[in-house]
VMD Tcl script that builds the backbone (N, CA, C; Angstrom):
set m [mol new atoms 396]
animate dup $m
set s [atomselect $m all]
$s set {name element resname resid chain x y z} {
  {N N MET 1 A 14.825 -9.523 10.412}
  {CA C MET 1 A 14.889 -8.511 9.364}
  {C C MET 1 A 13.728 -7.542 9.542}
  {N N SER 2 A 14.004 -6.274 9.371}
  {CA C SER 2 A 12.958 -5.274 9.494}
  {C C SER 2 A 12.102 -5.250 8.235}
  {N N THR 3 A 10.969 -4.560 8.345}
  {CA C THR 3 A 9.993 -4.551 7.266}
  {C C THR 3 A 9.527 -3.132 6.970}
  {N N VAL 4 A 9.387 -2.836 5.678}
  {CA C VAL 4 A 8.743 -1.615 5.209}
  {C C VAL 4 A 7.483 -2.048 4.476}
  {N N VAL 5 A 6.352 -1.492 4.878}
  {CA C VAL 5 A 5.062 -1.819 4.268}
  {C C VAL 5 A 4.643 -0.639 3.406}
  {N N VAL 6 A 4.195 -0.920 2.188}
  {CA C VAL 6 A 3.720 0.143 1.302}
  {C C VAL 6 A 2.323 -0.191 0.800}
  {N N GLY 7 A 1.446 0.816 0.855}
  {CA C GLY 7 A 0.121 0.676 0.269}
  {C C GLY 7 A 0.216 1.003 -1.211}
  {N N TYR 8 A -0.233 0.074 -2.068}
  {CA C TYR 8 A -0.084 0.273 -3.502}
  {C C TYR 8 A -1.425 0.222 -4.214}
  {N N VAL 9 A -1.648 1.208 -5.051}
  {CA C VAL 9 A -2.712 1.210 -6.046}
  {C C VAL 9 A -2.079 1.691 -7.341}
  {N N ALA 10 A -2.624 1.284 -8.471}
  {CA C ALA 10 A -2.027 1.635 -9.761}
  {C C ALA 10 A -2.435 3.053 -10.164}
  {N N THR 11 A -1.912 4.020 -9.430}
  {CA C THR 11 A -2.117 5.438 -9.707}
  {C C THR 11 A -0.770 6.127 -9.600}
  {N N ALA 12 A -0.727 7.385 -9.961}
  {CA C ALA 12 A 0.521 8.140 -9.819}
  {C C ALA 12 A 0.961 8.169 -8.362}
  {N N GLU 13 A 0.004 8.302 -7.444}
  {CA C GLU 13 A 0.321 8.327 -6.014}
  {C C GLU 13 A 0.846 6.966 -5.550}
  {N N GLY 14 A 0.243 5.905 -6.031}
  {CA C GLY 14 A 0.702 4.567 -5.679}
  {C C GLY 14 A 2.093 4.280 -6.198}
  {N N GLU 15 A 2.386 4.741 -7.406}
  {CA C GLU 15 A 3.722 4.557 -7.974}
  {C C GLU 15 A 4.755 5.352 -7.183}
  {N N ALA 16 A 4.395 6.579 -6.780}
  {CA C ALA 16 A 5.317 7.391 -5.973}
  {C C ALA 16 A 5.598 6.712 -4.639}
  {N N ALA 17 A 4.553 6.145 -4.027}
  {CA C ALA 17 A 4.732 5.436 -2.757}
  {C C ALA 17 A 5.636 4.221 -2.944}
  {N N LEU 18 A 5.433 3.472 -4.016}
  {CA C LEU 18 A 6.266 2.296 -4.276}
  {C C LEU 18 A 7.721 2.697 -4.515}
  {N N ASP 19 A 7.933 3.751 -5.295}
  {CA C ASP 19 A 9.302 4.225 -5.537}
  {C C ASP 19 A 10.001 4.558 -4.220}
  {N N ARG 20 A 9.320 5.298 -3.368}
  {CA C ARG 20 A 9.932 5.705 -2.094}
  {C C ARG 20 A 10.119 4.517 -1.162}
  {N N ALA 21 A 9.168 3.589 -1.174}
  {CA C ALA 21 A 9.283 2.406 -0.316}
  {C C ALA 21 A 10.489 1.560 -0.717}
  {N N VAL 22 A 10.754 1.466 -2.011}
  {CA C VAL 22 A 11.947 0.741 -2.479}
  {C C VAL 22 A 13.198 1.408 -1.920}
  {N N GLN 23 A 13.254 2.736 -1.992}
  {CA C GLN 23 A 14.399 3.470 -1.453}
  {C C GLN 23 A 14.556 3.223 0.046}
  {N N GLU 24 A 13.446 3.294 0.772}
  {CA C GLU 24 A 13.492 3.107 2.220}
  {C C GLU 24 A 13.904 1.682 2.589}
  {N N ALA 25 A 13.403 0.696 1.856}
  {CA C ALA 25 A 13.773 -0.697 2.134}
  {C C ALA 25 A 15.271 -0.894 1.928}
  {N N ARG 26 A 15.818 -0.272 0.884}
  {CA C ARG 26 A 17.264 -0.352 0.646}
  {C C ARG 26 A 18.042 0.295 1.784}
  {N N LEU 27 A 17.640 1.515 2.163}
  {CA C LEU 27 A 18.330 2.245 3.229}
  {C C LEU 27 A 18.328 1.468 4.536}
  {N N ARG 28 A 17.244 0.775 4.813}
  {CA C ARG 28 A 17.066 0.082 6.089}
  {C C ARG 28 A 17.455 -1.393 6.014}
  {N N ASN 29 A 17.858 -1.859 4.816}
  {CA C ASN 29 A 18.135 -3.274 4.600}
  {C C ASN 29 A 16.948 -4.112 5.085}
  {N N ALA 30 A 15.763 -3.710 4.625}
  {CA C ALA 30 A 14.514 -4.291 5.108}
  {C C ALA 30 A 13.790 -5.035 3.993}
  {N N GLN 31 A 12.928 -5.924 4.410}
  {CA C GLN 31 A 12.022 -6.579 3.471}
  {C C GLN 31 A 10.931 -5.576 3.106}
  {N N LEU 32 A 10.509 -5.586 1.847}
  {CA C LEU 32 A 9.433 -4.721 1.380}
  {C C LEU 32 A 8.165 -5.555 1.249}
  {N N VAL 33 A 7.096 -5.109 1.890}
  {CA C VAL 33 A 5.801 -5.769 1.772}
  {C C VAL 33 A 4.864 -4.801 1.055}
  {N N VAL 34 A 4.456 -5.175 -0.152}
  {CA C VAL 34 A 3.552 -4.359 -0.962}
  {C C VAL 34 A 2.131 -4.854 -0.714}
  {N N VAL 35 A 1.265 -3.945 -0.286}
  {CA C VAL 35 A -0.118 -4.309 0.025}
  {C C VAL 35 A -1.041 -3.616 -0.970}
  {N N SER 36 A -1.778 -4.416 -1.712}
  {CA C SER 36 A -2.788 -3.912 -2.640}
  {C C SER 36 A -4.132 -4.388 -2.099}
  {N N SER 37 A -4.856 -3.480 -1.457}
  {CA C SER 37 A -6.086 -3.843 -0.759}
  {C C SER 37 A -7.302 -3.324 -1.524}
  {N N HIS 38 A -8.277 -4.211 -1.718}
  {CA C HIS 38 A -9.505 -3.867 -2.434}
  {C C HIS 38 A -10.700 -4.297 -1.588}
  {N N ARG 39 A -11.696 -3.450 -1.536}
  {CA C ARG 39 A -12.862 -3.741 -0.693}
  {C C ARG 39 A -13.635 -4.961 -1.162}
  {N N GLY 40 A -13.695 -5.174 -2.455}
  {CA C GLY 40 A -14.433 -6.322 -2.970}
  {C C GLY 40 A -15.912 -6.042 -3.019}
  {N N GLY 41 A -16.715 -7.075 -2.796}
  {CA C GLY 41 A -18.160 -6.924 -2.821}
  {C C GLY 41 A -18.700 -7.004 -4.239}
  {N N ASN 42 A -19.921 -6.527 -4.406}
  {CA C ASN 42 A -20.610 -6.627 -5.693}
  {C C ASN 42 A -19.939 -5.815 -6.796}
  {N N ASP 43 A -19.212 -4.782 -6.420}
  {CA C ASP 43 A -18.579 -3.928 -7.419}
  {C C ASP 43 A -17.258 -4.506 -7.934}
  {N N PHE 44 A -16.764 -5.562 -7.319}
  {CA C PHE 44 A -15.490 -6.174 -7.719}
  {C C PHE 44 A -15.816 -7.436 -8.501}
  {N N ASP 45 A -15.689 -7.357 -9.834}
  {CA C ASP 45 A -16.077 -8.481 -10.676}
  {C C ASP 45 A -14.858 -9.139 -11.331}
  {N N GLY 46 A -15.119 -10.008 -12.277}
  {CA C GLY 46 A -14.043 -10.729 -12.961}
  {C C GLY 46 A -13.074 -9.817 -13.684}
  {N N GLU 47 A -13.591 -8.754 -14.301}
  {CA C GLU 47 A -12.719 -7.803 -14.992}
  {C C GLU 47 A -11.786 -7.111 -14.010}
  {N N ASP 48 A -12.320 -6.753 -12.837}
  {CA C ASP 48 A -11.482 -6.134 -11.808}
  {C C ASP 48 A -10.392 -7.092 -11.356}
  {N N SER 49 A -10.750 -8.340 -11.197}
  {CA C SER 49 A -9.785 -9.353 -10.759}
  {C C SER 49 A -8.649 -9.494 -11.779}
  {N N ILE 50 A -8.997 -9.514 -13.047}
  {CA C ILE 50 A -7.990 -9.628 -14.108}
  {C C ILE 50 A -7.098 -8.392 -14.119}
  {N N ARG 51 A -7.696 -7.210 -13.976}
  {CA C ARG 51 A -6.933 -5.957 -13.958}
  {C C ARG 51 A -5.959 -5.920 -12.784}
  {N N VAL 52 A -6.434 -6.302 -11.600}
  {CA C VAL 52 A -5.591 -6.284 -10.404}
  {C C VAL 52 A -4.455 -7.293 -10.545}
  {N N GLU 53 A -4.735 -8.451 -11.098}
  {CA C GLU 53 A -3.689 -9.467 -11.289}
  {C C GLU 53 A -2.617 -8.960 -12.254}
  {N N ALA 54 A -3.021 -8.269 -13.314}
  {CA C ALA 54 A -2.057 -7.715 -14.265}
  {C C ALA 54 A -1.200 -6.637 -13.597}
  {N N GLN 55 A -1.823 -5.802 -12.772}
  {CA C GLN 55 A -1.078 -4.773 -12.052}
  {C C GLN 55 A -0.085 -5.398 -11.080}
  {N N THR 56 A -0.511 -6.445 -10.403}
  {CA C THR 56 A 0.359 -7.144 -9.457}
  {C C THR 56 A 1.564 -7.740 -10.184}
  {N N GLU 57 A 1.336 -8.291 -11.348}
  {CA C GLU 57 A 2.433 -8.885 -12.109}
  {C C GLU 57 A 3.442 -7.820 -12.548}
  {N N LYS 58 A 2.963 -6.642 -12.923}
  {CA C LYS 58 A 3.872 -5.545 -13.288}
  {C C LYS 58 A 4.733 -5.135 -12.103}
  {N N VAL 59 A 4.123 -5.064 -10.937}
  {CA C VAL 59 A 4.881 -4.704 -9.730}
  {C C VAL 59 A 5.916 -5.790 -9.429}
  {N N ARG 60 A 5.520 -7.043 -9.541}
  {CA C ARG 60 A 6.441 -8.160 -9.291}
  {C C ARG 60 A 7.643 -8.090 -10.235}
  {N N GLU 61 A 7.382 -7.860 -11.513}
  {CA C GLU 61 A 8.470 -7.780 -12.494}
  {C C GLU 61 A 9.406 -6.621 -12.159}
  {N N ARG 62 A 8.837 -5.499 -11.788}
  {CA C ARG 62 A 9.666 -4.341 -11.439}
  {C C ARG 62 A 10.536 -4.630 -10.221}
  {N N LEU 63 A 9.939 -5.210 -9.178}
  {CA C LEU 63 A 10.676 -5.437 -7.942}
  {C C LEU 63 A 11.737 -6.526 -8.091}
  {N N GLN 64 A 11.509 -7.482 -8.971}
  {CA C GLN 64 A 12.514 -8.517 -9.195}
  {C C GLN 64 A 13.801 -7.911 -9.729}
  {N N GLY 65 A 13.697 -6.810 -10.453}
  {CA C GLY 65 A 14.869 -6.131 -10.971}
  {C C GLY 65 A 15.555 -5.234 -9.949}
  {N N GLU 66 A 14.947 -5.051 -8.784}
  {CA C GLU 66 A 15.504 -4.161 -7.756}
  {C C GLU 66 A 16.463 -4.865 -6.805}
  {N N GLY 67 A 16.450 -6.185 -6.806}
  {CA C GLY 67 A 17.339 -6.920 -5.918}
  {C C GLY 67 A 16.951 -6.848 -4.454}
  {N N LEU 68 A 15.666 -6.665 -4.180}
  {CA C LEU 68 A 15.160 -6.586 -2.800}
  {C C LEU 68 A 14.459 -7.873 -2.402}
  {N N ASP 69 A 14.435 -8.116 -1.095}
  {CA C ASP 69 A 13.563 -9.151 -0.546}
  {C C ASP 69 A 12.181 -8.513 -0.468}
  {N N PHE 70 A 11.194 -9.077 -1.170}
  {CA C PHE 70 A 9.871 -8.468 -1.175}
  {C C PHE 70 A 8.774 -9.517 -1.162}
  {N N GLU 71 A 7.609 -9.049 -0.799}
  {CA C GLU 71 A 6.396 -9.864 -0.790}
  {C C GLU 71 A 5.275 -8.957 -1.275}
  {N N ILE 72 A 4.374 -9.507 -2.091}
  {CA C ILE 72 A 3.207 -8.745 -2.551}
  {C C ILE 72 A 1.963 -9.428 -2.008}
  {N N ARG 73 A 1.134 -8.643 -1.345}
  {CA C ARG 73 A -0.127 -9.170 -0.816}
  {C C ARG 73 A -1.281 -8.431 -1.469}
  {N N THR 74 A -2.072 -9.158 -2.242}
  {CA C THR 74 A -3.267 -8.601 -2.855}
  {C C THR 74 A -4.452 -9.116 -2.051}
  {N N LEU 75 A -5.191 -8.188 -1.465}
  {CA C LEU 75 A -6.272 -8.552 -0.555}
  {C C LEU 75 A -7.605 -8.044 -1.064}
  {N N VAL 76 A -8.595 -8.933 -1.101}
  {CA C VAL 76 A -9.965 -8.566 -1.431}
  {C C VAL 76 A -10.822 -9.217 -0.345}
  {N N ARG 77 A -10.928 -8.506 0.789}
  {CA C ARG 77 A -11.583 -9.121 1.948}
  {C C ARG 77 A -12.751 -8.307 2.483}
  {N N GLY 78 A -13.029 -7.181 1.855}
  {CA C GLY 78 A -14.117 -6.351 2.339}
  {C C GLY 78 A -13.701 -5.340 3.391}
  {N N PHE 79 A -12.415 -5.331 3.750}
  {CA C PHE 79 A -11.915 -4.355 4.718}
  {C C PHE 79 A -11.543 -3.065 4.001}
  {N N GLU 80 A -11.482 -1.990 4.762}
  {CA C GLU 80 A -10.930 -0.749 4.244}
  {C C GLU 80 A -9.422 -0.953 4.060}
  {N N PRO 81 A -8.829 -0.323 3.056}
  {CA C PRO 81 A -7.379 -0.451 2.871}
  {C C PRO 81 A -6.589 -0.078 4.129}
  {N N ALA 82 A -7.058 0.905 4.875}
  {CA C ALA 82 A -6.350 1.305 6.100}
  {C C ALA 82 A -6.284 0.144 7.087}
  {N N GLU 83 A -7.376 -0.599 7.226}
  {CA C GLU 83 A -7.388 -1.743 8.146}
  {C C GLU 83 A -6.353 -2.784 7.734}
  {N N ASP 84 A -6.295 -3.060 6.441}
  {CA C ASP 84 A -5.334 -4.053 5.954}
  {C C ASP 84 A -3.895 -3.601 6.191}
  {N N LEU 85 A -3.584 -2.344 5.848}
  {CA C LEU 85 A -2.212 -1.857 6.030}
  {C C LEU 85 A -1.807 -1.863 7.497}
  {N N ILE 86 A -2.675 -1.369 8.354}
  {CA C ILE 86 A -2.365 -1.326 9.787}
  {C C ILE 86 A -2.197 -2.739 10.337}
  {N N GLY 87 A -3.087 -3.636 9.962}
  {CA C GLY 87 A -3.002 -5.019 10.435}
  {C C GLY 87 A -1.725 -5.713 10.005}
  {N N ILE 88 A -1.335 -5.530 8.760}
  {CA C ILE 88 A -0.109 -6.157 8.267}
  {C C ILE 88 A 1.108 -5.542 8.945}
  {N N ALA 89 A 1.096 -4.230 9.127}
  {CA C ALA 89 A 2.217 -3.569 9.810}
  {C C ALA 89 A 2.342 -4.057 11.246}
  {N N GLU 90 A 1.228 -4.201 11.944}
  {CA C GLU 90 A 1.254 -4.695 13.330}
  {C C GLU 90 A 1.751 -6.129 13.390}
  {N N ALA 91 A 1.198 -6.985 12.538}
  {CA C ALA 91 A 1.551 -8.407 12.559}
  {C C ALA 91 A 3.018 -8.639 12.205}
  {N N GLY 92 A 3.549 -7.825 11.293}
  {CA C GLY 92 A 4.931 -8.014 10.860}
  {C C GLY 92 A 5.940 -7.168 11.590}
  {N N GLY 93 A 5.487 -6.390 12.567}
  {CA C GLY 93 A 6.416 -5.526 13.289}
  {C C GLY 93 A 7.113 -4.528 12.376}
  {N N ALA 94 A 6.366 -3.953 11.446}
  {CA C ALA 94 A 6.953 -3.024 10.468}
  {C C ALA 94 A 7.604 -1.830 11.155}
  {N N GLU 95 A 8.689 -1.363 10.565}
  {CA C GLU 95 A 9.335 -0.169 11.108}
  {C C GLU 95 A 8.897 1.078 10.355}
  {N N LEU 96 A 8.192 0.918 9.215}
  {CA C LEU 96 A 7.724 2.062 8.444}
  {C C LEU 96 A 6.592 1.639 7.521}
  {N N ILE 97 A 5.612 2.533 7.371}
  {CA C ILE 97 A 4.561 2.384 6.360}
  {C C ILE 97 A 4.722 3.553 5.398}
  {N N VAL 98 A 4.644 3.266 4.092}
  {CA C VAL 98 A 4.704 4.316 3.081}
  {C C VAL 98 A 3.372 4.327 2.336}
  {N N ILE 99 A 2.784 5.532 2.218}
  {CA C ILE 99 A 1.519 5.671 1.495}
  {C C ILE 99 A 1.615 6.845 0.535}
  {N N GLY 100 A 0.821 6.799 -0.511}
  {CA C GLY 100 A 0.703 7.917 -1.439}
  {C C GLY 100 A -0.514 8.741 -1.069}
  {N N LEU 101 A -0.397 10.047 -1.234}
  {CA C LEU 101 A -1.500 10.956 -0.916}
  {C C LEU 101 A -1.988 11.661 -2.162}
  {N N ARG 102 A -3.287 11.880 -2.220}
  {CA C ARG 102 A -3.853 12.721 -3.265}
  {C C ARG 102 A -4.673 13.801 -2.588}
  {N N ARG 103 A -4.795 14.906 -3.247}
  {CA C ARG 103 A -5.541 16.029 -2.685}
  {C C ARG 103 A -7.039 15.715 -2.737}
  {N N ARG 104 A -7.704 15.975 -1.620}
  {CA C ARG 104 A -9.157 15.794 -1.537}
  {C C ARG 104 A -9.761 17.029 -0.893}
  {N N SER 105 A -10.943 17.328 -1.312}
  {CA C SER 105 A -11.629 18.476 -0.723}
  {C C SER 105 A -12.117 18.103 0.675}
  {N N PRO 106 A -12.381 19.089 1.527}
  {CA C PRO 106 A -12.922 18.787 2.858}
  {C C PRO 106 A -14.221 17.989 2.791}
  {N N VAL 107 A -15.071 18.298 1.822}
  {CA C VAL 107 A -16.331 17.560 1.679}
  {C C VAL 107 A -16.049 16.117 1.265}
  {N N GLY 108 A -15.091 15.924 0.373}
  {CA C GLY 108 A -14.720 14.571 -0.047}
  {C C GLY 108 A -14.231 13.740 1.117}
  {N N LYS 109 A -13.458 14.344 1.999}
  {CA C LYS 109 A -12.976 13.628 3.182}
  {C C LYS 109 A -14.126 13.269 4.105}
  {N N LEU 110 A -15.060 14.194 4.249}
  {CA C LEU 110 A -16.204 13.960 5.138}
  {C C LEU 110 A -17.088 12.838 4.615}
  {N N LEU 111 A -17.391 12.860 3.332}
  {CA C LEU 111 A -18.303 11.882 2.753}
  {C C LEU 111 A -17.685 10.505 2.580}
  {N N LEU 112 A -16.432 10.450 2.188}
  {CA C LEU 112 A -15.814 9.181 1.844}
  {C C LEU 112 A -14.872 8.634 2.910}
  {N N GLY 113 A -14.600 9.415 3.939}
  {CA C GLY 113 A -13.626 8.982 4.920}
  {C C GLY 113 A -12.235 9.146 4.364}
  {N N SER 114 A -11.248 8.888 5.159}
  {CA C SER 114 A -9.882 9.053 4.695}
  {C C SER 114 A -9.015 7.912 5.204}
  {N N ASN 115 A -8.656 7.012 4.287}
  {CA C ASN 115 A -7.749 5.925 4.653}
  {C C ASN 115 A -6.411 6.470 5.106}
  {N N ALA 116 A -5.931 7.493 4.412}
  {CA C ALA 116 A -4.638 8.069 4.781}
  {C C ALA 116 A -4.676 8.617 6.206}
  {N N GLN 117 A -5.735 9.317 6.544}
  {CA C GLN 117 A -5.845 9.878 7.890}
  {C C GLN 117 A -5.866 8.769 8.935}
  {N N ARG 118 A -6.600 7.720 8.667}
  {CA C ARG 118 A -6.672 6.607 9.616}
  {C C ARG 118 A -5.305 5.954 9.797}
  {N N ILE 119 A -4.580 5.772 8.694}
  {CA C ILE 119 A -3.250 5.168 8.785}
  {C C ILE 119 A -2.320 6.074 9.580}
  {N N LEU 120 A -2.350 7.368 9.281}
  {CA C LEU 120 A -1.487 8.316 9.993}
  {C C LEU 120 A -1.763 8.321 11.493}
  {N N LEU 121 A -3.024 8.196 11.867}
  {CA C LEU 121 A -3.392 8.262 13.286}
  {C C LEU 121 A -3.248 6.942 14.029}
  {N N ASP 122 A -3.472 5.824 13.347}
  {CA C ASP 122 A -3.554 4.536 14.041}
  {C C ASP 122 A -2.393 3.579 13.787}
  {N N ALA 123 A -1.479 3.935 12.923}
  {CA C ALA 123 A -0.369 3.028 12.591}
  {C C ALA 123 A 0.501 2.764 13.814}
  {N N PRO 124 A 1.038 1.548 13.912}
  {CA C PRO 124 A 1.896 1.198 15.043}
  {C C PRO 124 A 3.354 1.645 14.859}
  {N N CYS 125 A 3.638 2.325 13.757}
  {CA C CYS 125 A 5.009 2.737 13.436}
  {C C CYS 125 A 4.951 4.060 12.670}
  {N N PRO 126 A 6.097 4.654 12.389}
  {CA C PRO 126 A 6.088 5.891 11.600}
  {C C PRO 126 A 5.469 5.649 10.212}
  {N N VAL 127 A 4.856 6.710 9.680}
  {CA C VAL 127 A 4.239 6.666 8.356}
  {C C VAL 127 A 4.874 7.758 7.502}
  {N N LEU 128 A 5.294 7.389 6.319}
  {CA C LEU 128 A 5.832 8.337 5.359}
  {C C LEU 128 A 4.780 8.501 4.256}
  {N N ALA 129 A 4.268 9.724 4.117}
  {CA C ALA 129 A 3.256 10.023 3.101}
  {C C ALA 129 A 3.930 10.805 1.985}
  {N N VAL 130 A 3.751 10.336 0.744}
  {CA C VAL 130 A 4.368 10.988 -0.417}
  {C C VAL 130 A 3.301 11.416 -1.415}
  {N N LYS 131 A 3.625 12.446 -2.176}
  {CA C LYS 131 A 2.753 12.895 -3.263}
  {C C LYS 131 A 3.334 12.426 -4.574}
  {N N ALA 132 A 2.463 12.378 -5.573}
  {CA C ALA 132 A 2.902 11.969 -6.920}
  {C C ALA 132 A 3.838 13.015 -7.495}
}
mol reanalyze $m
mol bondsrecalc $m
mol representation Tube
mol addrep $m
């Protein structure tokens, strides 16, 4: 079975990516792998863990109503989200990665890096980028 991987965060962009990934998984008769990647570290505390778990449960409830084969992976390993998405796509032989994009200034991209850019350049398969 083929796989569609989607990067998910609880934002308008993340919801748009999830919506499109559901459509793509249906079109391709593919398993949907939802990846919620968090850097962790000192800034990720108990409140963050509770918030992420609640968000994951909402996604699970939504996807159960879609009739898709899906898996949700919540990762807090200290990696950049791009590393996690690319690694999961490579390991699972994904045929598509779906990500949400938000507008960033050139300075913002320079200072903070760009996970989206890294995914677009380094992904082992096509990448579909959507806006909210």
